Each structure stands twice: as structure tokens, then as C-alpha cells.
C-alpha positions in Angstrom: 0.0 0.0 0.0 2.8 2.4 0.9 4.6 1.7 -2.3 1.5 2.4 -4.3 1.4 5.9 -2.8 4.8 6.7 -4.3 4.1 5.7 -7.9 5.2 8.1 -10.6 1.6 9.0 -11.3 1.5 10.8 -7.9 4.8 12.6 -8.5 5.1 16.2 -9.8 6.0 16.0 -13.5 9.5 17.4 -14.4 11.1 18.9 -17.4 12.7 15.5 -18.1 9.3 13.9 -18.1 8.1 16.3 -20.7 11.2 15.7 -22.8 10.8 11.9 -22.6 7.1 12.1 -23.5 7.7 14.4 -26.5 10.9 12.5 -27.5 13.1 15.6 -27.5 15.9 16.9 -25.4 15.4 18.9 -22.2 17.1 21.8 -23.9 14.4 21.8 -26.6 11.7 21.7 -24.0 13.3 24.7 -22.3 13.5 26.6 -25.6 9.8 25.9 -26.3 8.8 27.3 -22.9 11.1 30.3 -22.8 11.9 31.2 -26.4 9.3 29.5 -28.7 10.5 31.5 -31.7 13.7 29.5 -31.7 11.9 26.1 -32.4 9.8 24.9 -35.3 6.0 25.1 -35.0 5.9 21.3 -35.3 8.3 20.8 -32.4 6.6 23.4 -30.3 3.2 21.8 -30.8 4.6 18.4 -29.8 6.2 19.7 -26.7 3.1 21.7 -25.6 0.9 18.6 -26.1 3.2 16.8 -23.7 3.1 19.7 -21.2 -0.7 19.6 -21.3 -0.9 15.9 -21.0 1.4 15.7 -18.0 0.1 18.9 -16.3 3.7 20.2 -16.2 4.3 23.6 -14.6 7.8 25.2 -14.9 9.8 25.4 -11.7 9.1 29.1 -11.1 11.3 29.5 -8.0 14.3 28.0 -9.8 13.8 30.2 -12.9 13.3 33.3 -10.7 16.5 32.6 -8.8 18.5 32.2 -11.9 17.1 35.3 -13.5 17.2 37.3 -10.2 13.6 38.3 -11.0 10.3 36.7 -10.3 8.3 38.7 -13.0 5.9 39.5 -10.1 4.7 43.0 -9.1 2.9 43.8 -5.9 0.2 46.5 -5.4 -1.3 47.6 -2.1 -4.5 49.6 -2.3 -6.4 51.1 0.6 -9.6 49.3 0.0 -11.5 46.7 -2.1 -14.8 47.6 -0.6 -15.8 49.9 -3.5 -14.8 50.9 -7.1 -12.5 53.8 -6.3 -9.4 51.9 -7.4 -10.9 49.1 -9.5 -10.5 50.6 -13.0 -6.9 51.8 -12.5 -5.8 48.5 -11.0 -7.5 46.5 -13.7 -5.6 48.5 -16.4 -2.4 48.2 -14.4 -2.8 44.4 -14.4 -3.7 44.2 -18.1 -0.6 46.1 -19.0 1.7 44.0 -16.7 0.3 40.8 -18.2 1.1 42.0 -21.7 4.7 42.3 -20.6 4.8 38.9 -18.9 4.3 40.1 -15.3 1.9 38.7 -12.7 0.2 41.0 -10.2 -0.1 40.3 -6.5 -2.6 42.6 -4.8 -3.4 43.4 -1.1 -5.7 45.8 0.7 -4.6 47.8 3.8 -8.0 49.0 4.9 -6.4 52.5 5.3 -4.3 51.1 8.2 -0.6 52.1 8.2 0.5 49.0 10.2 -1.3 46.7 7.8 0.3 48.3 4.8 3.7 48.0 6.4 3.1 44.3 7.1 1.9 43.8 3.5 4.9 45.6 2.0 7.2 43.3 3.9 5.2 40.2 3.0 5.1 41.0 -0.7 8.9 41.8 -0.6 9.6 38.5 1.2 7.6 36.6 -1.5 9.8 38.0 -4.2 7.9 40.9 -5.6 10.2 42.7 -8.1 8.5 46.1 -7.6 5.6 47.7 -5.8 2.8 50.1 -6.6 1.6 52.0 -3.6 -1.1 54.6 -3.2 -0.1 58.1 -2.0 3.0 59.5 -0.5 2.1 59.2 3.2 4.0 56.4 5.1 6.8 56.2 7.6 10.2 56.9 6.1 11.5 53.7 7.6 9.4 51.8 5.0 11.0 53.6 2.2 14.4 52.9 3.7 13.5 49.2 4.0 12.6 49.0 0.3 15.7 51.0 -0.8 18.0 48.7 1.1 16.4 45.7 -0.6 16.5 47.5 -4.0 12.8 47.1 -4.6 11.6 49.8 -7.0 8.5 51.6 -5.8 6.1 53.7 -7.8 3.4 55.8 -6.1 0.0 56.5 -7.7 -3.2 58.5 -7.4 -1.0 61.5 -6.3 1.3 64.1 -7.9 3.3 66.7 -6.1 5.9 68.6 -8.1 7.9 69.2 -4.9 8.0 65.6 -3.8 11.2 63.6 -4.1 9.6 60.3 -4.8 8.5 59.0 -8.2 4.7 59.1 -8.7 2.1 59.1 -11.4 -1.2 60.7 -10.7 -2.8 64.1 -10.3 -2.8 67.1 -8.0 -5.6 66.3 -5.6 -5.4 69.7 -3.9 -5.6 71.7 -7.1 -8.4 69.6 -8.6 -10.6 70.0 -5.5 -9.8 73.7 -5.4 -11.1 74.1 -8.9 -14.3 72.2 -8.1 -14.9 74.2 -5.0 -14.4 77.4 -7.0 -17.1 76.2 -9.3 -19.4 75.6 -6.4 -18.8 79.1 -5.1 -19.4 80.5 -8.5 -22.9 79.0 -8.2 -23.5 81.3 -5.3 -23.0 78.9 -2.4 -21.6 80.4 0.8 -22.4 77.7 3.3 -20.6 74.5 2.5 -20.4 71.1 4.0 -17.5 68.7 3.3 -17.6 64.9 3.9 -14.1 63.5 3.8 -12.2 60.3 4.6 -10.1 60.4 7.7 -7.2 62.7 6.8 -4.6 61.6 9.4 -2.9 58.9 7.3 -4.5 59.7 3.9 -2.7 62.5 2.0 -5.2 62.3 -0.9 -8.1 63.1 1.5 -6.0 65.8 3.2 -5.2 67.5 0.0 -8.8 67.5 -1.1 -9.9 69.1 2.1 -7.1 71.7 1.7 -8.2 72.4 -1.8 -11.6 73.5 -0.5 -10.0 75.8 2.0 -7.8 77.2 -0.8 -10.9 78.1 -2.8 -12.6 79.6 0.3 -9.6 81.7 1.1 -9.3 82.9 -2.5 -13.0 84.0 -2.4 -12.3 86.1 0.7 -14.4 83.8 3.0 -13.6 82.4 6.4 -12.6 78.8 7.0 -15.7 78.4 9.3 -17.8 78.7 6.1 -17.1 74.9 5.7 -18.6 72.3 8.1 -16.2 69.3 7.9 -17.1 65.7 8.8 -14.5 63.0 8.5 -15.7 59.4 8.1 -15.1 56.0 6.6 -15.4 55.5 2.8 -18.8 53.9 2.2 -22.3 54.9 0.9 -23.8 54.3 4.3 -21.2 56.5 6.1 -21.7 59.2 3.4 -25.4 59.1 4.1 -24.9 59.3 7.8 -22.5 62.3 7.5 -25.0 64.1 5.3 -27.8 63.7 7.8 -25.5 65.1 10.5 -24.7 68.1 8.3 -28.3 68.8 7.6 -29.5 68.4 11.2 -28.3 71.9 12.3 -30.2 75.1 11.9 -27.6 76.6 9.6 -27.7 74.0 6.9 -25.1 74.0 4.1 -26.5 74.8 0.6 -23.8 72.6 -1.0 -22.2 69.4 0.3 -18.9 68.5 -1.3 -17.6 65.0 -0.8 -14.1 63.5 -0.9 -15.1 60.9 -3.4 -18.1 59.6 -5.4 -18.9 56.8 -2.9 -19.5 59.3 -0.1 -21.4 61.6 -2.5 -23.8 58.9 -3.6 -24.4 58.2 0.1 -25.1 61.9 0.6 -27.4 61.9 -2.4 -29.3 58.9 -1.1 -29.8 60.6 2.3 -31.0 63.8 0.6 -33.6 61.9 -1.3 -34.7 60.1 1.8 -35.0 63.4 3.7 -37.3 64.7 0.9 -34.7 67.3 -0.3 -34.5 68.4 -3.9 -31.1 68.0 -5.5 -29.9 70.6 -6.5 -32.9 72.8 -5.7 -32.5 72.6 -2.0 -28.9 71.4 -1.7 -26.1 70.7 -4.2 -23.8 67.7 -3.9 -20.4 67.0 -5.5 -18.1 64.0 -5.6 -14.6 63.2 -6.8 -13.2 60.4 -9.1 -16.0 59.9 -11.7 -16.4 56.2 -11.1 -19.2 54.5 -13.0 -21.6 55.1 -10.1 -21.4 58.8 -10.6 -23.1 58.9 -14.0 -25.9 56.4 -13.1 -26.8 57.8 -9.7 -30.5 58.8 -9.3 -29.3 62.4 -10.0 -26.1 62.3 -12.1 -23.3 63.5 -10.0 -21.1 66.5 -10.5 -17.5 65.3 -9.9 -13.9 65.4 -10.9 -13.0 62.9 -13.7 -9.8 61.0 -13.0 -8.2 59.0 -15.9 -8.0 55.8 -13.9 -7.3 53.4 -16.8 -4.7 55.7 -18.4 -3.0 56.0 -15.0 -3.0 52.2 -14.5 -1.5 51.4 -17.8 1.1 54.1 -17.7 2.0 53.1 -14.1 2.7 49.5 -15.3 5.0 50.7 -18.1 6.8 53.1 -15.7 7.3 50.3 -13.1 8.5 47.9 -15.8 11.1 50.5 -16.9 12.2 50.9 -13.3 12.7 47.2 -13.0 14.9 47.4 -16.1 17.0 50.0 -14.5 15.4 53.0 -16.3 14.2 54.9 -13.3 12.6 58.2 -14.4 14.0 61.5 -13.0 10.6 62.8 -12.3 7.0 61.7 -12.0 4.1 62.1 -14.3 1.2 64.4 -13.7 -2.1 63.5 -15.4 -4.8 66.0 -16.2 -8.2 65.7 -14.5 -11.4 67.4 -15.7 -14.6 68.7 -14.2 -17.8 66.8 -14.9 -20.7 69.3 -14.4 -23.8 67.2 -14.1 -27.2 67.6 -12.4 -26.3 67.6 -8.7 -24.8 71.1 -8.8 -27.1 74.1 -9.2 -27.5 77.7 -7.9 -27.6 78.3 -4.2 -31.3 78.5 -3.1 -32.5 82.1 -2.6 
């Protein structure tokens, strides 16, 4: 019985097994797998039939050790709970795949300690490079990655004064432009629903963008009622209800992203408010949800797919030793839809 358990049918097939089955040398099998253009179509087909029949999988660890590269890239995003990062990461993966790279992805739930642990885990598992969201993290993490020579590309942010390579957009400037548009519609009492800003530089910059617009208009900072909350439709709705519970209600509620804004819109409808007749609502990101909301959402369009694809190409270049000297700033645009209107008289 014990001998039966060790029959070759239970063993993991090897390169030699494929060569024997296809009646070719192991060198030919290796060429078929790694450089198929160097063998004839007939030989390639014969070898691949043997590979399929045996269920052979190349020894990835050995190949990676020899090449000093695993052809694996890691990405850590703050959340998988909503579509904020979905399109960008999908495009990132598609571009990586076209260049023979595999993506490993993790979510930090906006927790710095979790992201730090995931960075170390992905590095230990042999990730050649990492895509991280935003600049904000302890400098010791960057030191850790530099010592291990793991290239890092930051995304969803761009600061011309930053000393780390990033591809993204100026969150502060984009939100300032949207807030300026809201003020141009006559609104003077604003509410702002934001993610927690302590460890989230994108959220922090978007809040600051609103204050920049307020200051430029000669208004006081207390013209904005700020609520920080978690990113979800329900939390956005809850924050909106809190803003509207006071006697001095805002006439416009700006939100740090479209998920919060759709939550605010849902709460407004449940409260019997007309949007934008009684209150205007804006978002940020222009995810698909924004255009199909009960009232199409005024927001900032972020070129997520372009950012994802270009980020993949940049990181692949970095892995090849072609580290760029500066980051890439992408243009965003304002989508003026039906949730923004004149301030009620």
C-alpha cells in the first residue's frame, strides 16, 4: 500500500518527463517554454501537447532565482470595498500581463500598520517592484525598500515638490477648482464629507483644496462644516444627515469621493430634499456610479485606466534600470452634471 502511494503517477512532472514524452531533449523543452520563436512550429506543438498531457508547470522558483527576477509585481491599495481603485488597478494588471508580469494585490483597509506588514510580506515573497497609493507612510518603510533595492512607484497623487516618483494628479488643485465652481454658483455655506485625513494624503489635500478656494474668495474657514468618516455609501449618508441636522444647513455638500457623494445623495432623497434645488452635492473620481446615480453626480474625472496602464509601463522600466528622473502628472477634468445648481435664494 505504501509503495502504491509513491508511484510516478503521484509525482510532480518534471522537465525531463516532458522531454521523454515528447521524444526531444530537455534543452528543446526549455526553448519551447522560454523562447518559442527558436523552435519549429511542429516541435513546439509536440512539446506543448506533452506539457498539457502531463500537467507540467515550470519550476518558477528556480527560474526566478536564476534570472534574479520573479516577474511579479505587488500592489497595495487602501480598500477593495468599492470601485475607487478598480479601473486603475485593472488596467495596471492588463498592461503588466502584456509584458509577462503577474500582479499580487493586497488591501490595507487604510491602516498604516497593515500596509507596512503587507509591504514586507510581498517583498519576502519576491515581488520585483511595488505600486503604492499616495506618499504618506513612515520613512523607515521607504528605507526598508531602498535597502532591498525594490523599486516603488506611487500612484493617485502628484506633487511637483515631492522627491519620490509618482504618477497621478494634484488632488489639492483639482478640488480647489471644483470648490471654486461651487462658489461661482452662489454657495456660501458648504459642508464637506471627507475620509479620515490623518494617514491619507489624498483626502487631506482635497480638504485643503476646498479651504484654498474659500480663502481665494475672501471667505472664512468656518464657512465649511467638515465631517471625517469612513469611505462607504452608508457612512456618506450618515454624515450628510448630520450636516443637515443643524439650523444653519449647508447649501452645498462636497464629498471627498463619489462613494461618499452617492451616500449623501441617497440621504438627501430620503429626507425629501430636492437636489440641486435645496442642496447641491459633488463628488470626486467619476467612477461609473457617478453617472448612473439617481441624479447624475457633478464630480472630478480621474483618468483611472490611463493612470493604471502608464503606471505599469513606468514600473517595468524601473525594473529594467530605467528609473525616471521625475513623476508624471495626469490631467483631470470637471464633470458638471445635475447635482450642482445655484444656491437656493
